[in-house]
Every structure is written in C-alpha cells, then in structure tokens.
N, C-alpha and C positions, 0 to 999 in steps of 0.2 A: 504493500500500500504506500510506503514511503516513496518508492520509485514512481508510482503513479502520480502522487501529489507533486513530486518534483518535475515530472513531465508536464503537468498542467501549468505549473509556474513558468517553465521554459517556453511553453506555447504562448502564454500571455505576453511575455516580453517580446517574442519574435513577431507576434501578430499586431503589435502596436504600430509597426511600420508598414504593414501590408496594405497595398492599395491596388493590387492587380486583379483583373478578371480575365480569364482565358477560356477558350474553347477546350473541351476535354482533349487530353493528349496522353499517350501511354506513359510518359515519364513524369507526369505531374505528381503522382503519389510520392515518388521518391524525392522530388523537389520539396514538397510540403513537409515530408518527414524530416528533411534536413533544414527546416525553417527558412526555405527560400521561396520567393514569389514565382509565379508562373509567367509574369510579364505581359499581361494583357490589360484591357480597359477595366475601370472600376465599376462600371454600370451593371447592375443586376436587374433584369427585367421583372416587373411586377405582374401578378395575375390580376386582371381587371375584376373588380368586385361588384360591378354594376351592369345594367343592361337587361335585355330580354331574358337571358338565361336565369339570372338572379330573380327576376320578376316571376318567371314560370315556376321556379322551385318554391318560392314563397307561397304561391297559389296552391301548389301541391301539398304543402305542409298544413294547410287548413283542413285537409282530409284525414290527418293522422289522429287516431283515437288513443287516448291515454286515460288513466284514472283521474277523477276530479281533482282540480287544483294544479295540475301540471300544464306547462306551456312549452311548445317547441318552436324554434325560430332558426333561420339561416344564420350560421356563425361565419362561414367562409366558403368561397368557391376555391376548391383545391382539385386540380385535374387528377383523375385516377386515384382518389384518396383511399388508402388502405389502412394500415395499422398506425397507431398514434403513440407518441411518448410526450407526456406533459413534463416540462422542465421543473425540477425541484423548487426553483425560485418563482415559478409561475410566470416567467417572462415569455417563453416561447413554447409552442407545441410543434414538434417535428412529426411529419406525416410521410410515411413510406408509400411506394407504389410498386406495381409489378412491371414497371418499365425501366427507366434509367434515371429517375429523379427522386430526390427527397425535397420536401418543402418545409420552410419555416413559416409558421403562422403566428402573428402577434396581434394582441389587443392592448396597445399601449395605454389607452384611456380607460381601460377596464369598463367599457361600455356594453360588454356582452356581445360584441361583434368584432370580427377581425378587421383591423385597419390595413394590414399589409400581409400579403402572401407572396413568397418568392422562393426560387430554388436555393437549396443549401448545399455547400461544398460542390458547386457546379463545375469546378475545374478537374474533378475526378471522374474517370470512367466507372460507372456503376452498372451492375447487372442484377436486376430484380431486387432492389433494396427495399423489400417489403416490411422488414421487421425492425423498427427502432425501439430501444428501451433505455432507461436511465438508471444509473446507480444513485443512491441517496446523496452522494457527495459530488454530483454534477458531471459524471462522465457519460457520454452518449455512446451507445453501442448500436451498430446497424448490421443486421444479418442479411447478406445477399444470397444469391443462389449457391455460391461455393466459396464464400469468404466472409470474415467478420472484421469490420473496421471499428476502431475506437476513436472518438473525438474528445480530447480533453477540453473542458471549459466551453463546450459548444453553445451553451445558453448565453454565455457572455460574448463570444466572438462570432456569433452567427451572421453578423452584418457583413463580414468580409467573405468574398468568394474563395479566398485562399485560407483554408482552415487546416490546422495540423490534423492529420489522420494517420493512425497507427494500425497496421494490419495485425491484430492479435491472433487471427487465424488466417494464414496467407491464402491467396488465390489457389484453388485446387486442393487445399488440405482439409476442407470441411467434409467433403465426400470424395470418393475416387472420381477422377475425370470421366471414366467410362460409365459412371452412374448418373451423370448430369442428364436432365430430362426437361422437356417443356411442361411436364405434368407434376403437380404436387411439389412445387419448388418455392412456394411463398412461405418463407421462414418467419418465425416469431421468437422473441427472447424475453427473459426476465432476469434481473439480478436478485438472487434469493436472499433470505435472512442470514444464510451462511456466508454471504458476500461472494458467492460463486455465480458464474454466468450460465444460465440454463437456455438451451436452444432446442426447439422441436424440429425434427427432420422427417418430413413426409417421405414415404417410399413411392417410387414413380408409377407403380402399376395399380390397376383396379384390385387385382389379387396377384401377388407375386408367385412365380414358380418355386417349387420346393428347393431347387438347387441354389436359390438366392438367400434362403432363410438364415443360414449360418453366418454368411458374410454380413448380412444386415444386422443380425443380433450383435455381432462383435463390434460393429461400427456405430450402432445406435440408429441406423436408418430404419424408419418405421418405429421411431421411439423418441426419447428425449435424452440429450447428452448434457453434461455440464463440465465447465472448465474453471480453473482459477481465472480471475479477471484479466490476467495477462495472456490468457489463451493456453496456458500450460495445464498439465495433469488432467487430460481429458478422461472422462469416465462415462459409461452408459448408466443413466439414472433410471430409465424405464423402457420397457419393450412392449411389443404386441399392440402397437398403435398404428392405424392406417395412415392418417394424415391430420395431425393436430395443427390448427391455425389460430389457437387462442389458449393462453394460460395465464394464471396469476396465483400468487401466494395469499392464503388467508392470514391477515395480520394478527389474528387472535391466537391461532394455534400453529402457525407457520407451515401448514400443509400446502402442497401444490395441487391445484385443480387445473384441468384442461378439457377442452372440447375435442371431439374426434368425429371425422366425417366417415359415414358408413359406405359399404360396398354398393356400387351402382349395378343396374341391370337385373335386380331381383324382384322388381315389381313396385307399384306405387306405395304400398303400405309397409313394406319391410325392406331392409332392417332398420331399426330405429337409430337416430343420431345419439350421440353420447355426451354427457357431462361427467367427468371422472375425477376421483380424488386419490392422490398419492401421498399417504402420510409418511412413507419411508422409501428409501431407494431399493431398487432391485425387483420391483413388481412387474408382473406380466399382465397386460390388459386384453389378451385373447386373440388378437388378429395374427394370422389370417384364418385361424380355425373358426373364429366367430366374425361375422361380417358387420355386426352392430348389435349391442345387447347380447342376448343369448341365442341369436339366430345363426345357425351354422352356415358356412359358405358351401356352395356346390363343389368347389374345387377340393375342399378338405373335409368333406362330410364323412368320409370313410377313415379319416385319420383320428387318432386319439389325441385330444387337446391336452396341454399341460394341466396338471392337477391343481396348480396354484393360481389359476386365472382369477383376476379381480374384475368383477362386472361393474358397469357404470352406476354412479349414484342416481343419475336421472336418465331415463330413456326419452329422448325428444322425438318429435314427429319425423317420420322417414323422409329423407331427401329435402329437409328444410335447410340443410347446409349450415350447421352451427360453426361460427368462426370466432371472432374476438370476444374476450370476456374480461371482466374486472370486478374486484370486490369494491363495493361502494364505501368509501372512506370519509365522505363528507357529512355535513350536518344540516344541509339545506332541506333534504328530503325528510319526510316523516320517519319516525322511529322504526316503523315496520321495515323500511328499506335500508336502514343503517346496518352495515355488515353483510348485506345480501349480495348475491352475484347477479350482475347484469351481463347479458350475453347477446350477441348479434346473430341473426339468422339471415344468410345471404339469399337463400332460395336456390333450389337445384334445378338443373336442366333435365334431370332424369325422372320426370313424373308427368303423367298425362293431366293430372289435376294439380296445378302449381300450389305450393305452400311455402311459407317463409316470408322474407322481406319484412322483418319485424324485430323488435327488441324484447327479449324475455327477461324475467326476474325469478331468481331462485332464493328462497329464504332457507335458513339453516336451523337445525335443532340445537339444543344446549350442548350436545356432545360433538358438535361440529360437522355432522353429516347433513345431507340434504333433507329438507322438509317438503316445501311446496313449490312447484314451478308453474308460472302462469304468464300469459302475454301481458307485456307492459305497454308497448307502443306498436301500433299496426296501422296499415292504410297505404303502404307503398305498393301493394299488390291490389289492383282494382278488381271488382267483381267480374270484369271481362278478361281477367287473367293477363293484364298488361302491367308491366313493372314501371312505376314512377321513380323508383329508387331501389337500391339493394344494400342494406346496411352490412358493414364489414367488421367494425370494431367499436368499442366503447371505452371512454376514459373519463376520469373525474378531474375537473378543474379545481383550483384552489378555493374558489368560492362555494364549492359543493354542487355546482351544476354538472350535468352529464353531457359529454360530447359523443356524437355518433358519426362515424365516417361512412361515406357512400361512394363506392367506386363507379357506379353506373351514372349517377347524376354528377359526380365530381364535386362533392360538397361535404362540409361538416355542419352538423346540426347541433344546437344547444338546447337541452331540456332543463327547465327550471321549475321550481315549485313555488306557487304563489297563493296556495290555500292556507288554511289555519287549522 
C-alpha cells in the first residue's frame, strides 16, 4: 500500500504540468507510465447534454413506474453507458463501455444533473473497458477484455487527457490470448474489504465443452478471481459461474454477492437468472452442470455434478439478463431499502415474450441471506415489446440517490426519494 500511495503522489506532481491531448497511439501507455505527455492538443470534446435526444429520454422517463415517493430524472447523456464507479470524494462518476471509451461525469453544482460528460484517459488505446471500480483511498481500476489498468488519483486528475495509468495486469495476462472472444467479455470488478481486487471472468460459450473445464477452473474463467491491488498473487475465488456482470460486497457482513446470466436456448421460462452469495472462497456455483438455478443443462445432464454446489439465493425470471448490482448504502431512501440490493435487468434476446429492462430490489434477512425480491422500477419495456431503454448497472451517489446506467439509450438516470 505504501508503494501505491507513493505512486499516487508521483502522479500528482507529474500531472500538474500536463497539458497535452492526443489521439490514441500504441506507445502512449508507456509514455504516461513514465510521467511524460503525449504531445497533442489540450481540448477534450464534451458530450452534448441537450437537444432532441435528451428531450425524448425525459419523455420516456415519465412512463417509469416506481413505489410512491420516488422520482426518476435524466442525470446525463453518456454514449454506450455500462458499469459505473462513483468516486470516493463524490467528485466524478466514471462510466465504462463495451467499446473503447471511459467517460467522466461531473455534477459540479450538485444540482442533481451532470454539467459535463467527457472521455477519460482518451490518449490510451482501450479494448472493452466495461468495468471500472474504486478503492476507498481513491485508486480507479478499469477491467478491459484482457487487461487491468490502475489510475492513481483519477478523481483528482480526470480533467487532463494524459493521466498516469499502470497496467496491474498486463495486456494478454488476464486470460490466455486464444480464449479472447466477442462473447461474455464485459468484465466487472470490486475492491473487497480485504483490500484485494476481485474480477469476474465470463467464459465465452453458451455451454463450454468438457475439455475446456479444467483449464477454466484453474484460471478462474467462468468464475471470479482476485489479486493483490498491485495485480500480484492471483487466486481463483469462485467457480461454476457462467457469466457474472455484477457484484458487490455486503458492508454489514463482508460477503460477496453477484449476479449470473443463465444458459440460452432452453426455452422462455427456464432456466432462471441468479443472484448469488459467496460468504467464503472456494465455492462452486454449479455451471455448466446447472444452467441456472437447479435446472440441468442438456449438455451435462448425464454427468454427475459436484457434491458441493451452492445454489442461488434468488432465482430471477428467465432471460431477464441480470447485470449490475449494488448494496444501497445511502440514507435518502426509506429504511426498508437501506442495506438492500438493487440490481439491473438488461432484458434478453432469447425469449419470445420479452422481460427485463427494469431495476429490482432484494431485501435481506437478519442472518444476511436473501429475503424478498421485487420490481423496483419498470417501464423501459413497452406493452408492445419495444425497448425504450435497457438498464445495465446501479450505483449510489453521495447524497443517497441511485444512478442507473442504460447502454441502449446512452444515458444515466437518477432516482431520488421525495416522500415522507
């Protein structure tokens, strides 16, 4: 940790003189790591926050149904908005995408709407930078398809396009190069209460062939891996996971929870989506013997599953595509929701009767296990089966309001409570 703090301080000193903005170039990461500028113009293009698109989204939001007392509004237009990381100081929210950009979103006046949205670290070549997450002491981690970058003091130096970036897991070292795929490559991360970096690694298949299983088990593909924050001492934390794109730690008992997406092609009603709880390391969550919940996969129906399989805490609707999740840590919402899990359902392609495009809430029992799950916000899927939006992730702002990202509309929404 001392080395990390020293690195942040060095980054601060170097970046005080940074004024360059450049197009991406292969050597830029090395230059930035050596505290050198890339040598281009200082102007960073801003994302327009007004106009017909913003007006249309605001109109769509009038159709969203939530419990009494809650209000939803447009917070920011962010192209391809996926997973979010709210800065510990509440200055900037960083938003990942499945393309090649990360965005910095700021509300300087604390007016409940973003004043500025612009690319972050835009002089670096990025590949599917879906998953940003913060440590409590202000280090931003971004998990790409096959690399993990760490940005010291990102919340303080986000204004410069030249930002020190340290590859804590180098390009090609997160998964073997020959396992890179276009499928299930949206990574997410969290820094745990043990100060380790947790990363979910979706496996690339609907159901993998048997000859892949041992390699995947050893590497944590189709599982969750964890590292020291410097990227060292990799270990497999959990296995038997098809494709998790959302996880968070319960601040009360420190257990890790995560969503998982079920097997496609088995029908509209099966198998269920999953919300899982991992109180310890080394647990097996059943895939590929189980396609979701306790539903056996066709490919492994004649195989004997492991005896120690852990089944989900909550079985969600089939093919609703459960993605990002967070424990609600704010105080704005009523007591019922404090400490509960909010999760986003993106909506799946693999269903004749579409479902999803909504935000769910799961309350917990005194023992820390799941109690009741219900719909919290819905209306992005019309009665005519048209998507007005597709929620991806949820995050809590410092004031206790809830952000929801939407990669279909390219937007962040802010949910507040105004009841009594």
